[in-house]
C-alpha positions in Angstrom: -124.8 -35.4 -1.3 -125.5 -33.3 1.9 -126.3 -36.4 4.0 -125.5 -40.1 3.5 -128.4 -41.6 1.5 -129.5 -45.2 1.6 -128.7 -47.6 -1.3 -131.5 -49.5 -2.8 -130.2 -52.6 -1.3 -130.2 -51.1 2.2 -133.9 -49.9 1.7 -134.9 -53.4 0.5 -133.2 -55.0 3.6 -134.9 -52.6 6.0 -138.3 -52.4 4.4 -139.7 -55.6 6.1 -138.6 -54.2 9.5 -140.2 -50.8 8.8 -143.5 -52.4 7.6 -143.6 -54.4 10.9 -142.7 -51.4 13.1 -144.9 -48.8 11.4 -148.5 -50.1 10.5 -149.2 -46.9 8.6 -146.4 -47.7 6.2 -147.7 -51.2 5.7 -151.2 -49.8 5.2 -150.1 -47.3 2.6 -148.2 -49.8 0.6 -151.2 -52.2 0.8 -153.3 -49.4 -0.7 -150.8 -49.3 -3.7 -149.2 -46.1 -2.5 -145.8 -45.7 -4.0 -142.9 -46.5 -1.7 -141.3 -43.0 -1.6 -144.7 -41.4 -0.8 -145.5 -44.0 1.9 -142.1 -43.6 3.5 -142.5 -39.8 3.5 -146.0 -39.8 5.0 -145.0 -42.2 7.7 -141.8 -40.2 8.4 -143.9 -37.0 8.8 -146.3 -38.7 11.1 -143.4 -39.8 13.3 -142.0 -36.3 13.3 -145.3 -35.0 14.6 -145.0 -37.5 17.4 -141.5 -36.4 18.1 -140.0 -39.8 17.2 -137.2 -38.0 15.4 -134.7 -40.8 15.0 -137.3 -43.0 13.2 -138.5 -40.0 11.2 -135.0 -39.4 10.0 -134.6 -42.9 8.8 -137.8 -43.0 6.8 -137.4 -39.5 5.3 -133.8 -40.3 4.4 -135.0 -43.5 2.6 -137.7 -41.4 0.8 -135.3 -38.8 -0.5 -132.8 -41.6 -1.4 -135.5 -42.9 -3.8 -136.5 -39.5 -5.0 -133.3 -37.3 -4.8 -134.8 -34.7 -7.1 -137.8 -34.0 -4.8 -137.2 -30.6 -3.1 -140.1 -31.1 -0.8 -138.7 -34.2 0.9 -135.3 -32.6 1.2 -136.9 -29.7 3.0 -138.8 -31.9 5.4 -135.7 -34.0 6.1 -134.0 -30.7 6.9 -136.8 -29.8 9.4 -136.3 -33.1 11.2 -132.6 -32.6 11.4 -133.2 -29.2 12.9 -135.6 -30.6 15.4 -133.0 -33.2 16.3 -130.4 -30.4 17.0 -128.3 -31.4 14.0 -128.0 -27.9 12.4 -125.2 -28.7 9.9 -127.2 -31.6 8.3 -130.4 -29.5 8.4 -128.7 -26.7 6.5 -127.3 -29.1 3.9 -130.7 -30.5 3.3 -132.3 -27.1 3.0 -129.7 -26.0 0.5 -130.2 -29.2 -1.5 -134.0 -28.4 -1.6 -133.4 -24.8 -2.7 -131.0 -25.9 -5.4 -133.8 -27.9 -6.8 -136.5 -25.2 -6.3 -135.5 -21.7 -5.4 -139.0 -20.5 -4.9 -139.9 -22.1 -1.5 -140.6 -19.5 1.3 -140.7 -22.2 4.0 -137.3 -23.5 3.0 -135.9 -19.9 3.0 -137.5 -19.4 6.5 -135.8 -22.5 7.8 -132.4 -21.5 6.3 -132.9 -18.1 8.0 -133.6 -19.6 11.3 -130.6 -21.9 11.1 -128.4 -19.0 10.2 -129.7 -16.9 13.1 -129.0 -19.8 15.5 -125.4 -19.8 14.3 -125.0 -16.0 14.4 -124.6 -15.6 10.7 -126.7 -12.5 10.7 -126.1 -11.4 7.1 -127.1 -14.7 5.7 -130.1 -14.9 8.0 -131.3 -11.4 6.9 -131.0 -12.4 3.2 -132.9 -15.6 3.8 -135.7 -13.9 5.8 -136.1 -11.3 3.1 -136.2 -13.9 0.4 -138.9 -15.8 2.3 -141.0 -12.6 2.6 -140.5 -11.7 -1.1 -142.1 -15.1 -1.9 -144.7 -15.0 0.8 -145.3 -11.4 2.1 -147.7 -12.5 4.8 -145.4 -15.2 6.3 -145.7 -14.2 9.9 -142.8 -16.3 11.2 -140.4 -14.6 8.7 -141.5 -11.1 9.8 -141.1 -12.1 13.4 -137.7 -13.7 12.9 -136.5 -10.7 10.9 -137.8 -8.3 13.6 -136.0 -10.2 16.3 -132.8 -10.2 14.2 -133.0 -6.4 13.6 -133.8 -5.9 17.3 -130.7 -7.8 18.3 -128.6 -5.6 15.9 -130.2 -2.5 17.5 -131.9 -1.6 14.2 -135.0 -0.6 16.1 -136.9 1.2 13.4 -136.5 -1.7 11.0 -137.3 -4.1 13.8 -140.5 -2.3 14.6 -141.7 -2.4 11.0 -141.3 -6.2 10.9 -142.7 -6.8 14.4 -145.7 -4.7 13.6 -146.6 -7.0 10.8 -146.1 -10.1 13.0 -148.1 -8.5 15.9 -151.0 -7.5 13.6 -151.2 -10.7 11.5 -150.8 -13.3 14.3 -152.0 -13.6 17.9 -148.5 -13.3 19.3 -148.1 -11.6 22.7 -144.3 -11.9 22.5 -144.4 -10.0 19.2 -146.5 -7.3 20.8 -144.1 -7.0 23.7 -141.0 -6.8 21.5 -142.8 -4.3 19.2 -143.5 -2.1 22.2 -139.8 -2.3 23.3 -138.6 -1.5 19.8 -140.9 1.5 19.5 -139.8 2.6 23.0 -136.2 2.5 21.9 -137.0 4.7 18.9 -138.6 7.3 21.1 -142.2 6.6 19.9 -143.5 6.4 23.4 -147.2 6.6 22.4 -146.8 3.7 19.9 -144.8 1.7 22.5 -147.6 2.2 25.1 -150.3 0.9 22.7 -148.2 -2.2 21.8 -147.3 -2.9 25.4 -150.9 -2.5 26.5 -151.9 -5.1 24.0 -149.1 -7.4 25.2 -150.4 -6.8 28.8 -153.9 -7.8 27.8 -152.5 -11.1 26.4 -150.0 -11.6 29.2 -151.5 -9.9 32.3 -149.2 -11.4 34.9 -145.9 -9.8 33.9 -144.6 -7.3 36.4 -141.6 -6.1 34.2 -143.9 -5.6 31.2 -146.3 -3.6 33.4 -143.4 -1.5 34.6 -142.3 -0.8 31.0 -145.9 0.1 30.0 -146.1 2.5 32.9 -142.9 4.2 31.9 -144.1 4.6 28.3 -147.4 6.1 29.6 -145.4 8.5 31.8 -143.2 9.6 28.9 -146.2 10.1 26.7 -148.1 12.1 29.3 -145.2 14.3 30.4 -144.8 15.6 26.8 -148.1 17.5 27.4 -148.7 17.8 31.1 -146.9 18.4 34.4 -144.6 15.9 36.0 -147.0 15.5 38.9 -149.9 14.6 36.4 -147.6 12.2 34.5 -146.7 10.5 37.8 -150.4 9.9 38.5 -150.6 8.2 35.1 -147.6 6.1 35.9 -148.9 5.0 39.3 -152.3 4.1 37.9 -150.6 1.9 35.3 -147.8 0.3 37.4 -149.7 -0.2 40.6 -147.6 -2.3 43.0 -145.0 -2.9 40.3 -143.9 0.7 40.0 -140.5 2.2 40.8 -139.9 5.2 43.1 -140.3 8.7 41.6 -136.5 9.5 41.7 -135.8 6.4 39.5 -138.7 7.1 37.2 -137.8 10.8 36.6 -134.1 10.0 36.2 -134.7 7.5 33.4 -137.3 9.8 31.9 -135.0 12.8 31.8 -132.3 10.9 29.9 -134.8 9.3 27.5 -136.5 12.6 26.7 -133.3 14.5 26.3 -131.7 11.8 24.2 -134.7 11.7 21.8 -134.9 15.4 21.4 -138.0 16.1 23.5 -136.3 19.0 25.2 -139.3 20.8 26.7 -140.5 17.7 28.5 -136.9 17.0 29.6 -136.6 20.5 31.0 -139.9 20.0 33.0 -138.5 16.7 34.4 -135.1 18.2 35.2 -136.7 21.2 37.0 -138.9 18.7 39.0 -135.8 16.7 40.0 -133.8 19.8 40.9 -136.6 21.1 43.1 -136.5 17.9 45.0 -132.7 17.7 45.1 -131.5 21.4 44.9 -127.9 20.5 45.7 -127.5 17.8 43.1 -124.6 19.0 40.8 -125.5 16.4 38.1 -129.1 17.6 37.7 -128.1 21.2 37.9 -125.6 20.9 35.1 -127.8 18.6 32.9 -130.6 21.1 33.2 -128.3 23.8 31.9 -127.2 21.6 29.1 -130.7 20.7 27.9 -131.7 24.4 28.1 -128.9 25.2 25.8 -126.9 27.4 28.1 -123.4 28.3 27.1 -120.4 27.5 29.3 -116.7 26.7 28.7 -116.6 23.2 30.3 -118.4 20.8 32.5 -118.1 21.8 36.2 -115.7 19.7 38.3 -118.4 18.9 40.9 -120.6 17.4 38.1 -117.8 15.3 36.7 -116.8 14.0 40.1 -120.3 13.2 41.1 -121.3 11.7 37.8 -118.3 9.4 37.3 -118.1 8.4 40.9 -121.7 7.3 40.7 -121.4 5.2 37.6 -117.9 3.9 38.0 -119.0 0.4 39.0 -121.1 -0.2 35.8 -119.2 2.2 33.5 -117.4 -0.2 31.3 -120.3 -2.5 30.7 -122.6 0.4 29.9 -120.2 2.3 27.7 -118.7 -0.7 25.7 -121.4 -3.3 25.6 -124.5 -1.1 25.5 -123.3 2.1 23.8 -120.7 0.5 21.5 -117.8 2.7 22.6 -114.4 1.7 21.0 -112.3 4.9 20.9 -109.3 3.5 22.7 -109.0 0.7 20.2 -109.5 3.1 17.3 -106.7 5.4 18.6 -104.5 2.4 19.2 -105.1 1.3 15.6 -103.8 4.7 14.4 -100.7 4.7 16.6 -99.5 1.1 16.9 -98.6 0.4 13.2 -95.6 2.8 13.5 -94.0 0.4 15.9 -92.8 3.3 18.0 -91.7 2.7 21.6 -92.8 5.4 24.1 -90.8 6.3 27.2 -93.7 7.7 29.2 -97.4 7.6 28.3 -100.0 9.8 30.0 -103.7 8.9 29.9 -105.6 12.0 30.9 -109.2 11.5 31.8 -108.2 7.8 32.2 -111.5 6.7 33.8 -111.6 3.0 34.5 -108.5 2.4 32.4 -110.1 1.2 29.2 -107.0 2.4 27.3 -104.5 0.7 29.5 -104.5 -2.9 28.2 -104.0 -1.6 24.6 -101.2 1.0 25.4 -99.2 -0.7 28.1 -97.3 -2.8 25.5 -96.3 0.4 23.6 -94.5 2.1 26.4 -92.1 1.9 29.4 -94.3 3.8 31.8 -98.0 4.6 32.0 -99.6 7.3 34.2 -103.3 7.9 34.5 -105.0 11.1 35.7 -108.7 11.6 36.5 -110.9 13.8 38.6 -113.0 11.0 39.8 -111.7 8.9 42.7 -114.3 6.2 42.0 -113.0 5.8 38.4 -109.4 5.7 39.7 -110.3 2.9 42.0 -111.5 0.9 39.0 -108.4 1.8 37.0 -106.2 0.6 39.9 -107.9 -2.8 39.8 -106.4 -3.4 36.4 -102.8 -3.2 37.9 -101.5 -1.7 34.6 -100.7 1.9 35.6 -97.4 2.8 37.2 -99.1 5.9 38.7 -102.7 7.0 39.1 -103.3 10.6 40.1 -106.5 12.3 41.2 -106.4 15.8 39.7 -107.8 18.3 37.3 -106.0 17.4 34.1 -105.1 21.0 33.1 -103.6 21.7 36.5 -101.7 18.4 36.4 -100.2 19.1 32.9 -99.1 22.6 34.0 -96.8 21.0 36.6 -95.2 18.4 34.1 -93.2 20.3 31.4 -91.6 18.1 28.7 -92.3 14.9 30.7 -94.3 12.7 28.2 -93.9 11.5 24.6 -97.5 10.2 24.2 -100.6 11.8 25.8 -104.0 10.1 25.4 -107.4 11.7 25.8 -109.7 9.0 24.7 -112.9 10.6 26.0 -111.9 13.9 27.7 -112.5 16.7 25.3 -116.2 16.0 25.2 -116.3 17.5 28.7 -114.3 20.6 27.8 -115.7 23.2 25.4 -113.0 25.8 25.3 -109.9 23.7 24.7 -107.3 26.5 24.3 -105.9 26.1 27.9 -105.9 22.3 27.6 -104.0 22.3 24.2 -101.4 24.7 25.6 -100.8 22.6 28.6 -100.6 19.4 26.6 -98.0 21.1 24.3 -95.9 22.1 27.3 -96.1 18.6 28.8 -95.0 16.8 25.6 -91.4 16.6 24.5 -90.6 17.6 20.9 -91.9 14.9 18.5 -94.3 13.6 21.1 -97.9 12.6 20.2 -101.3 13.8 21.4 -104.1 11.4 20.6 -107.7 12.2 21.3 -111.3 12.1 20.2 -114.1 14.6 19.8 -117.8 14.7 19.1 -118.3 16.9 16.1 -120.5 19.9 15.2 -120.5 22.1 12.1 -122.4 24.9 13.7 -119.8 26.8 15.8 -116.4 26.2 17.5 -118.0 24.2 20.2 -121.4 23.7 21.7 -122.8 22.1 24.8 -125.2 19.3 23.8 -128.3 18.3 25.7 -126.4 15.1 26.7 -124.1 17.3 28.9 -121.2 16.6 26.5 -119.5 19.1 24.2 -119.1 18.8 20.4 -116.3 20.6 18.6 -115.9 21.9 15.0 -112.8 20.1 13.5 -111.6 23.4 12.1 -111.6 24.8 15.7 -109.3 21.9 16.7 -107.0 22.7 13.7 -106.9 26.4 14.6 -106.1 25.9 18.3 -103.5 23.2 17.6 -101.7 24.9 14.7 -99.1 26.7 16.6 -97.7 23.7 18.5 -98.7 20.6 16.6 -98.7 19.1 13.1 -101.4 16.5 12.3 -100.4 12.8 11.8 -103.9 11.3 11.6 -107.4 12.8 11.4 -110.2 10.2 11.0 -114.0 10.4 11.2 -115.5 7.9 13.6 -118.6 7.0 15.6 -118.0 7.7 19.2 -120.9 5.9 20.8 -124.6 5.5 20.6 -127.0 8.2 21.7 -130.7 7.4 21.7 -129.7 4.2 19.8 -128.1 6.2 17.0 -124.4 6.7 16.2 -122.8 9.9 17.5 -120.5 11.4 14.9 -117.0 12.1 16.0 -113.4 12.4 14.9 -110.0 10.9 16.0 -106.9 13.0 16.0 -103.2 12.1 16.4 -101.1 15.3 16.5 -97.3 15.6 16.8 -95.6 18.2 18.9 -93.4 20.5 16.8 
């Protein structure tokens, strides 16, 4: 049994006490109500009054007398859940479903319990089962929408949250629906849902601010930035942000979701207000599709210096970046010990904790002093050097036996000079491990994100003279507009 049931003797011994303590039980029995039914009804009444311990006793007694009754098992599970006893609650719900598989409320409770304990696959299965039995069960649609939202499955989340928002008077469902639609790039839909949430919850400054941004993004698709700012100000009121912050967010959202004409308008507006901004100058060129061999040094330095403080959290936790771990998984199984490892484009040093145990010495090189400051805080590098990586490699012939470039080539389109310098800096038999974002259109292309994508055959062609491949593996580099960015991992060996 999932919980300890009462014996008949225990129920007989406690019954006089229960009749005295609970007049409704005594009344029910006096009206010739059967004992299990009277215990159940009194237990449910106690549950509604939040007298959970007493409700547990009476419902346990009821199910002890009718162990084949799925309804009482389910109700006992509900009281256990309300009491914070999730394990017993789940045992009861499973006992109920074993007796009757077609109970949407029981599946809903199982899904809720599974969500609370982070068993997302089981929760999804149970929510879907509940909805298959009761398609209009709002709580199941809401729970499944929240589950999908937490998994960044925003299209699926929006579909479920829309059902919950339309069917029930749920301002929280409207707000979450608006956020899900926003994160899919449906700014008009997001605005409509957020406006309804604002109607139901008018005193929410952050909600008003999100609605204003959705309205701005919707407007700037068809009008000038100045006109869209008027729309923003009229919506946000005193809760609005400054124009520089609004347009910066808007540019990245519009660019990421492929609304390039609107992104160009916003970028031109920003550049007109900050004509010496190397970041906006380069990103405007990128979203316009201009061709260039690599990202300019002033852009790289400004960009990475600016975001160094929050870089790890944004890249790993928000964008799902795990390239250093993926490269480590390709190299570490060989149990090779490296004399001197070089981490080019080392950034904040995300690769260092993984690769320090594989080598005797670790050097990091980056163009951004802000990123190097963060890398130094790890106290894992033997040397950290601020330099252009190609220039640094040119001055280090045959020095290294492993060179890492976990996220460097995405800022260099024409990689011929880099590959030649890496080859000269590696000793014979040394390894070059790196990642790329991929394209199948040309050798390389500058993406609207400001990063470069490479054709894998271009990598093969440039590397062929100096390297032989050890590992080539498709991967997902990060999320862009909440969707995986296709990429590839390479481990090459110096001839």
